[in-house]
C-alpha positions as CSV (number, residue, x, y, z in Angstrom):
1,X,24.7,-17.6,-31.1
2,X,23.1,-17.1,-27.6
3,X,21.9,-13.5,-26.9
4,X,24.2,-11.4,-24.7
5,X,20.9,-10.9,-22.5
6,X,20.9,-14.6,-21.6
7,X,23.3,-16.7,-19.6
8,X,24.6,-20.0,-20.5
9,X,21.6,-21.7,-18.7
10,X,19.1,-19.4,-20.4
11,X,18.8,-17.1,-17.2
12,X,17.9,-13.5,-18.0
13,X,20.8,-11.1,-17.8
14,X,20.6,-7.5,-16.4
15,X,20.1,-5.9,-19.9
16,X,17.2,-8.2,-20.9
17,X,14.2,-6.1,-21.6
18,X,12.0,-8.0,-19.0
19,X,14.6,-7.2,-16.3
20,X,14.9,-3.6,-17.4
21,X,11.0,-3.4,-17.2
22,X,11.2,-4.8,-13.5
23,X,13.9,-2.1,-12.8
24,X,11.7,0.6,-14.1
25,X,8.6,-0.6,-12.3
26,X,10.6,-0.6,-9.1
27,X,12.0,3.0,-9.6
28,X,9.3,5.1,-11.5
29,X,5.7,5.7,-10.1
30,X,4.8,7.1,-13.5
31,X,5.9,3.8,-15.2
32,X,3.9,1.7,-12.7
33,X,0.8,3.8,-13.5
34,X,1.3,3.5,-17.3
35,X,2.1,-0.2,-17.1
36,X,-0.7,-0.9,-14.5
37,X,1.7,-3.1,-12.7
38,X,4.1,-3.1,-9.7
39,X,6.8,-5.3,-8.1
40,X,6.4,-7.7,-5.3
41,X,9.7,-8.5,-3.3
42,X,10.4,-11.7,-1.4
43,X,9.1,-15.2,-1.4
44,X,6.6,-14.5,1.5
45,X,4.9,-11.6,-0.4
46,X,4.9,-13.4,-3.6
47,X,3.2,-16.4,-2.0
48,X,0.7,-14.0,-0.5
49,X,0.0,-12.5,-3.9
50,X,-0.6,-15.9,-5.4
51,X,-2.9,-17.0,-2.5
52,X,-5.0,-13.9,-2.8
53,X,-5.6,-14.4,-6.5
54,X,-3.7,-11.1,-7.5
55,X,-3.0,-10.9,-11.2
56,X,0.6,-12.1,-11.1
57,X,2.2,-11.6,-14.4
58,X,5.6,-13.4,-13.7
59,X,8.0,-14.5,-11.1
60,X,11.7,-13.8,-11.3
61,X,14.2,-15.8,-9.2
62,X,17.9,-15.5,-8.6
63,X,19.9,-18.8,-8.7
64,X,19.5,-19.3,-5.0
65,X,15.7,-18.6,-5.1
66,X,14.8,-21.3,-7.7
67,X,14.5,-24.0,-5.1
68,X,12.1,-21.9,-3.0
69,X,8.6,-23.5,-2.8
70,X,6.9,-20.3,-4.1
71,X,8.5,-20.9,-7.5
72,X,6.8,-24.3,-7.7
73,X,3.5,-22.7,-6.5
74,X,3.8,-20.1,-9.2
75,X,4.3,-22.8,-11.8
76,X,1.4,-24.8,-10.5
77,X,-0.8,-21.7,-10.8
78,X,0.2,-21.2,-14.5
79,X,2.5,-18.3,-13.7
80,X,5.6,-18.0,-15.8
81,X,8.8,-18.2,-13.9
82,X,12.0,-16.4,-15.2
83,X,15.3,-17.5,-14.0
84,X,17.9,-14.6,-13.4
85,X,21.6,-14.8,-13.7
86,X,24.0,-14.4,-10.8
87,X,24.0,-10.9,-9.4
88,X,21.1,-9.6,-11.5
89,X,18.6,-9.3,-8.8
90,X,21.1,-7.3,-6.6
91,X,21.5,-4.7,-9.4
92,X,17.8,-4.4,-9.9
93,X,16.5,-3.8,-6.4
94,X,17.1,-1.0,-4.0
95,X,17.3,-3.1,-0.7
96,X,20.6,-3.7,1.1
97,X,19.9,-7.4,1.0
98,X,18.0,-8.3,-2.1
99,X,15.3,-10.9,-1.9
100,X,16.1,-13.8,-4.2
101,X,12.5,-14.0,-5.5
102,X,10.3,-11.2,-6.8
103,X,7.1,-11.0,-8.9
104,X,5.4,-8.5,-11.1
105,X,1.7,-8.1,-10.4
106,X,-1.2,-6.1,-11.8
107,X,-2.4,-3.1,-9.8
108,X,-5.5,-3.6,-7.8
109,X,-7.0,-0.2,-7.9
110,X,-10.7,0.2,-7.2
111,X,-13.1,3.0,-8.1
112,X,-14.2,5.4,-5.4
113,X,-17.7,4.3,-5.7
114,X,-16.7,0.9,-4.1
115,X,-16.1,2.7,-0.8
116,X,-19.7,4.1,-0.8
117,X,-21.2,1.6,1.7
118,X,-18.2,1.0,3.9
119,X,-18.7,1.7,7.6
120,X,-15.2,3.0,8.0
121,X,-12.7,4.2,5.4
122,X,-9.4,5.8,5.8
123,X,-8.4,8.7,3.5
124,X,-4.7,9.6,3.2
125,X,-4.0,13.1,2.4
126,X,-0.5,14.1,1.6
127,X,1.1,11.1,3.4
128,X,4.5,11.1,2.1
129,X,6.5,8.3,3.9
130,X,5.9,4.9,2.1
131,X,6.7,3.0,5.3
132,X,3.9,4.9,7.0
133,X,1.5,4.1,4.2
134,X,2.3,0.5,4.2
135,X,1.6,0.4,8.0
136,X,-1.7,2.1,7.4
137,X,-2.6,-0.7,4.9
138,X,-1.5,-3.3,7.3
139,X,-3.6,-1.7,10.1
140,X,-6.6,-1.3,7.9
141,X,-6.7,-5.0,7.0
142,X,-6.2,-6.0,10.6
143,X,-9.1,-3.7,11.9
144,X,-11.5,-4.5,9.2
145,X,-11.4,-1.0,7.4
146,X,-13.7,-1.0,4.3
147,X,-11.3,0.9,2.0
148,X,-8.2,2.9,2.0
149,X,-8.2,6.0,-0.3
150,X,-4.8,7.4,-1.3
151,X,-5.5,10.8,-2.7
152,X,-3.3,12.8,-5.1
153,X,-0.2,14.0,-3.3
154,X,0.1,10.9,-1.2
155,X,3.1,8.7,-2.0
156,X,2.4,5.9,-4.5
157,X,0.8,3.1,-2.7
158,X,2.7,0.7,-5.1
159,X,6.1,2.1,-4.0
160,X,8.3,-0.9,-3.2
161,X,8.7,0.3,0.4
162,X,5.0,0.6,0.8
163,X,4.3,-2.9,-0.6
164,X,7.0,-4.4,1.8
165,X,5.7,-2.5,4.8
166,X,2.1,-3.6,4.0
167,X,3.3,-7.1,4.8
168,X,0.8,-8.5,2.2
169,X,-2.2,-6.4,3.2
170,X,-1.9,-4.6,-0.1
171,X,-3.6,-7.7,-1.7
172,X,-6.4,-7.7,0.8
173,X,-7.4,-4.1,1.4
174,X,-9.9,-2.4,-1.0
175,X,-7.7,0.3,-2.4
176,X,-8.5,3.6,-4.1
177,X,-5.7,5.3,-5.8
178,X,-6.0,8.9,-6.8
179,X,-8.4,11.7,-6.7
180,X,-8.0,15.3,-5.4
181,X,-8.5,15.3,-1.6
182,X,-11.2,18.1,-1.8
183,X,-13.2,16.2,-4.4
184,X,-12.9,12.8,-2.6
185,X,-14.1,14.4,0.8
186,X,-17.0,16.1,-1.0
187,X,-18.1,12.8,-2.5
188,X,-17.8,10.9,0.8
189,X,-19.9,13.7,2.4
190,X,-22.5,13.4,-0.3
191,X,-22.8,9.7,0.5
192,X,-23.5,10.7,4.1
193,X,-20.3,9.8,5.8
194,X,-18.9,11.8,8.6
195,X,-15.4,13.0,7.8
196,X,-13.2,13.1,10.7
197,X,-9.8,14.9,10.4
198,X,-6.9,13.8,12.7
199,X,-5.4,16.5,14.8
200,X,-2.5,16.4,17.3
201,X,-4.7,18.5,19.7
202,X,-8.0,20.3,20.1
203,X,-9.9,17.4,18.6
204,X,-12.5,15.2,20.3
205,X,-10.7,12.5,22.2
206,X,-10.8,9.3,20.2
207,X,-12.5,7.2,22.9
208,X,-15.3,9.6,23.0
209,X,-16.1,9.5,19.2
210,X,-18.9,7.3,18.0
211,X,-17.4,5.2,15.3
212,X,-20.4,3.1,14.8
213,X,-21.6,5.8,12.3
214,X,-20.2,5.5,8.8
215,X,-17.0,7.4,9.0
216,X,-14.1,8.6,6.8
217,X,-11.0,8.9,8.9
218,X,-8.8,11.5,7.2
219,X,-4.9,11.3,7.9
220,X,-2.7,14.2,7.0
221,X,1.1,14.8,6.3
222,X,3.6,13.6,8.7
223,X,5.3,16.9,9.3
224,X,2.5,19.4,8.8
225,X,-0.6,17.5,9.6
226,X,-4.0,18.0,8.0
227,X,-5.2,21.4,9.5
228,X,-3.1,23.4,7.1
229,X,-4.2,21.6,4.0
230,X,-7.0,22.8,1.6
231,X,-8.9,19.6,2.4
232,X,-9.2,20.6,6.0
233,X,-12.2,22.6,4.9
234,X,-14.0,19.3,3.9
235,X,-14.0,17.7,7.3
236,X,-17.0,17.7,9.6
237,X,-14.8,17.5,12.9
238,X,-11.6,16.5,14.4
239,X,-10.3,13.6,16.5
240,X,-7.2,13.5,18.7
241,X,-5.3,10.9,20.5
242,X,-4.5,12.6,23.9
243,X,-0.9,12.4,24.8
244,X,0.3,11.9,28.3
245,X,4.1,12.1,27.9
246,X,6.3,14.7,26.2
247,X,5.5,13.5,22.7
248,X,3.4,16.0,20.8
249,X,1.9,13.4,18.4
250,X,2.0,9.9,17.1
251,X,3.2,9.2,13.6
252,X,0.6,8.5,10.9
253,X,0.9,4.7,11.1
254,X,0.5,4.5,14.8
255,X,-2.4,7.1,14.9
256,X,-4.2,4.9,12.3
257,X,-3.7,1.9,14.4
258,X,-5.2,3.5,17.6
259,X,-8.2,5.0,15.8
260,X,-9.0,2.1,13.5
261,X,-8.9,-0.4,16.4
262,X,-11.1,1.8,18.5
263,X,-13.6,1.8,15.7
264,X,-13.3,-2.0,15.4
265,X,-13.7,-2.4,19.2
266,X,-16.9,-0.2,19.3
267,X,-18.5,-2.2,16.3
268,X,-17.9,-5.5,18.0
269,X,-19.3,-4.5,21.4
């Protein structure tokens, strides 16, 4: 007798243990940490994971996703493909329009030591919005940042929204996940990095900062910034993006883009 967890064609049903694992990986940061894995949604991001050499455990496809070229690419790479029954993927994911292909991949965390010789690192302290964090990753890759450090208190970098917002950069940026902010900044300082906190005002204008020195750019919370955080005592100075209009500040992702590309400009000149 065929299991109730399998459809007539052998496709996995919603209650199958593999499907439930995917569901928990999407929903629970603690489960992602325990399993050392996360979910990649959409054929484009799955293809990027495969191209990058990320450790892809398996690809899951809805009936309408089985014909996508990424399914063939996964099989060619020796990655197991699991067909899903009709309506299963919509029940598993949290997006309004579910992607018909997703994958489970191993986390790519690196130890803090790998940031030691980077000319520029971005340190996220209490960044809470996953879309902002994904944008920071995307910016960091585009600007050639050496590492992104996501300290304790920052949203999980493997949150599904962060992964989607990174547009594949999560597979190409050197990521350090974890570490108390004060301890991380202390270690970066011990390596000789100048630690610059971002501030809405009163900091040195970003275009006057010498980013050719080894620098740790420290980003704070969207609502409260960095200045009220305990980690503020671990910075060597402050940098500001001067505002001309009525806005008081840029969001974290936009500020990171301005500062990281200024650093890239200085290093290329």
